[in-house]
N, C-alpha and C positions, 0 to 999 in steps of 0.2 A: 489421475489426471492423464491427459494424452501426451503424445510426444512432442510437447511444446516447451520451449525453454523457459526457465524461471524468469529470465529478464522480460520476456513478452508477457508471461502471466502477470508479473508484478507491475508492468507498465499499464496493462489493461485495468488491473484493480486500482492502481494509483490514480489513473485518470478518472475512474468512476468515483473514488473517494473525493477527489478534487472538485468534480461537478457537484457533488452532494455537499460540499463546504466542510468536510470532515477536517478537524485540526489535530486530533490525537488518535492513534490507532495501534492495535497489536494484531499481527497476522500470523496464523499458524496453519501449517500445511497438515491436513489430516488425511492425506492419501487421496481419497475420492473427491475432496472439496477443500476449499480454503475457508477457515474460520476467522472472522474479523471482528474484534471488539473495538468499538470506536466511539468518538463523541465529537461535539461541535464546539466545545470550550477548549482553550489551551491547557496543556498539562500543567499541573498534576490533577486536573479535574477527573471526575469519574467518566467512565466510557459506557454509558448506558445503552448504546445501539449495538445490536448484534447482526451481522451479515454473513451469509454464506455464498461462496462462489464455486459452482461446479464447472466441469469442462465445457458443458453446454452454455452456461453463462458467459464464460470467458469468450467463446467463439461468437456469441451474440453481441458482446460489448466491443469487440475488436474494431468495427467500423466507426464507432462513436468518436474515437480519438484519431482516426486515420487523417482527417483533414488538418489536424494541428501539426502532425509530424512534418519535419523538414522546415517548419517556420520557427524563427527565433522565439523562445519563450522567456517569460520574466525569470529572473534568477531567483532560485529558492533560497529560503533562509534556514537551511539545515544541511548537515553533512551526514553521509551514510558510510558506516564503516563496520567491518567484521571483527568480533573479538577473537582471542585465541581459542576460546571454547566453542567457536562456531556460531555464536549469537550475533545477529545483525542489529546494530544500534544506530538510530538516526538522532543526531544531536542538533537541537535548534541553535542557531547562532544568536537569537534574540531572546528567547523565553526560558530555555532549559531543555532537559532531555525527554525523549520519549523513545519507545523501542518497538521494533518489528522483529519477531522471532521466527526463525525457520528451522525445521528439522533437517 
């Protein structure tokens, strides 16, 4: 991946997943790309959709969410935190847990 911050990469991927209507996801950094297993149903449903995001994809997707930045957004229904072992976990405040794992 290029010298782009993880926060920017995750924002771009998150915006793309939101546009696609994805409700559950697992993100893994594979070095040259991000591997995303995701699904359209609430957890603990299966995640039958697989997506890959390369540095080029991230650069191409950046403008798609730019117009939304700076505008108030609807409040999400999940909390994101990092466990002591370095795993990031997003906990739904309505339905239950799902996780996003990063190396």
